[in-house]
C-alpha positions in Angstrom: -244.1 77.9 99.6 -244.0 81.0 101.6 -243.0 81.2 105.5 -244.4 83.2 107.9 -242.3 85.2 110.2 -243.1 84.7 114.0 -243.8 88.4 115.4 -242.4 87.3 118.6 -239.0 87.0 117.2 -236.7 89.8 117.5 -233.0 90.4 116.5 -230.5 89.0 119.3 -226.6 88.9 119.3 -224.8 85.7 120.1 -221.9 85.5 122.3 -219.9 85.1 119.2 -221.0 88.2 117.8 -223.5 87.1 115.2 -226.9 88.5 114.9 -229.8 86.2 114.5 -233.7 86.3 114.9 -234.7 84.6 118.2 -237.2 84.4 121.0 -237.4 86.1 124.0 -235.2 83.5 125.8 -232.7 82.9 123.2 -229.2 83.3 123.9 -227.0 81.7 120.9 -227.2 81.6 117.5 -228.2 78.1 115.7 -224.7 77.2 115.1 -223.6 78.0 118.7 -226.7 76.4 120.3 -225.9 73.2 118.3 -222.2 73.2 119.8 -223.4 73.7 123.1 -225.9 70.7 123.1 -223.0 68.6 121.9 -220.9 69.8 124.7 -223.7 69.2 127.2 -224.2 65.5 125.8 -220.4 65.1 125.9 -220.8 66.0 129.7 -223.7 64.0 130.4 -222.0 61.1 128.9 -218.8 61.6 130.9 -220.5 61.7 134.0 -222.7 58.5 133.4 -219.5 56.8 132.4 -218.0 58.0 135.9 -221.0 56.8 137.7 -222.0 60.2 139.0 -225.2 61.1 136.9 -228.6 60.2 138.7 -231.7 59.2 136.9 -235.0 60.1 138.0 -236.7 57.3 140.3 -233.0 56.3 141.5 -231.9 56.5 145.2 -230.5 59.4 146.6 -229.0 60.5 149.9 -230.2 63.6 151.5 -227.3 66.2 152.3 -228.8 67.2 155.6 -229.7 64.1 157.5 -228.2 61.4 155.2 -231.7 59.7 154.8 -232.2 57.7 151.6 -234.8 59.0 149.0 -236.3 58.8 145.7 -234.8 61.3 143.0 -237.6 63.3 141.7 -235.7 66.0 140.1 -232.1 66.6 138.5 -231.2 69.2 141.1 -232.7 67.5 144.2 -230.6 67.5 147.2 -232.6 66.7 150.2 -235.5 64.3 151.1 -239.0 65.7 151.3 -239.0 66.7 155.0 -235.6 68.5 154.8 -236.7 70.2 151.7 -239.7 71.9 153.6 -237.2 72.9 156.6 -234.6 74.1 154.0 -237.2 76.4 152.7 -238.2 77.8 155.6 -234.7 78.4 156.7 -233.7 80.1 153.4 -237.2 82.4 153.7 -235.9 83.5 157.1 -232.4 84.5 156.2 -231.5 88.1 156.4 -231.1 88.7 152.5 -234.8 87.4 152.1 -236.1 89.7 154.7 -234.0 92.7 153.5 -235.2 92.1 149.9 -238.9 91.3 150.7 -239.1 93.8 153.8 -237.6 96.6 152.2 -240.1 99.2 151.6 -238.3 101.1 148.9 -237.6 98.3 146.9 -241.4 96.8 147.2 -242.4 100.5 146.2 -240.2 100.4 143.1 -241.5 97.1 142.1 -245.2 98.1 142.3 -244.5 101.2 140.3 -242.9 99.2 137.7 -245.9 97.1 137.6 -248.1 100.0 137.5 -246.4 101.6 134.8 -246.4 98.3 132.6 -250.2 97.9 133.2 -250.8 101.8 132.0 -248.5 101.0 128.9 -250.6 98.0 128.2 -253.9 98.9 129.1 -255.6 98.0 126.0 -254.0 94.5 125.9 -254.9 94.0 129.4 -258.4 94.7 128.8 -258.4 92.3 126.0 -257.0 89.5 127.9 -259.4 90.0 130.8 -262.4 90.3 128.7 -261.3 87.3 126.9 -261.0 85.3 130.2 -264.2 86.8 131.7 -266.1 85.7 128.2 -264.5 82.1 128.7 -265.4 81.7 132.1 -268.9 83.5 132.2 -271.3 80.7 132.0 -269.5 78.4 134.5 -269.5 81.2 137.1 -273.3 82.1 136.4 -274.1 78.4 136.8 -272.3 78.4 140.1 -274.0 81.5 141.4 -277.3 79.9 140.4 -276.5 76.8 142.1 -275.5 78.9 145.5 -278.4 81.1 145.4 -280.8 78.6 144.5 -281.9 80.5 141.4 -283.0 79.0 138.4 -284.2 80.3 134.8 -287.8 79.2 134.5 -288.9 77.7 131.4 -291.5 80.3 129.5 -295.1 79.3 129.2 -294.6 77.5 132.9 -297.3 78.3 135.4 -295.7 79.4 138.7 -297.1 80.7 142.0 -296.1 84.0 143.1 -294.3 83.9 146.3 -295.7 87.4 147.4 -299.3 87.1 146.9 -299.9 83.3 146.2 -301.6 83.8 142.7 -300.6 81.5 140.0 -299.0 83.1 136.7 -297.7 82.1 133.2 -294.1 82.9 133.1 -293.3 85.4 130.2 -289.5 86.1 130.8 -287.0 83.7 131.7 -286.1 85.6 135.1 -289.7 86.2 136.0 -290.3 85.5 139.8 -293.5 87.4 140.7 -296.9 88.0 139.0 -297.6 91.0 136.8 -299.2 92.9 139.9 -296.5 92.3 142.4 -293.9 92.8 139.7 -295.8 96.4 139.0 -295.7 97.2 142.8 -292.0 96.5 143.2 -291.3 98.7 140.2 -293.2 101.6 141.5 
């Protein structure tokens, strides 16, 4: 049996010095990763044994207002009202304003994004085309509904909106009789 090598894997160096093939987020070789998993499980067991571990759905106390809330995530510290207020407060902090308000940093970020787009132009075009092809029919259908445009069945008799004469539809997008269509083209 032959195995395919994943093209996204690249050589990585572990903290122990071993070189291994890993994905974009890999930090540890398989042996170190296994050891870290064991260590994490031991710590979790100790927290559970000491009674400091929280499970999802259990009750927690808000660090700001002291109100009780239902735990929805492992790092949750605040109730829903205080978390919204805390997010607003963080966004107004000086480092946030300095980082996002600094035109030089913003310019560098934009230049880096532009450079990446230039280097990966073919890939981006392929992705955009693939997305366009996937959603083309749905977009056209939405546009037809919005504008009231309908594809007419071939051979159906219609009335020309310009002159009022009835005509037989010979093309799916035909709206006018042959005379009026010819006048529009001239």
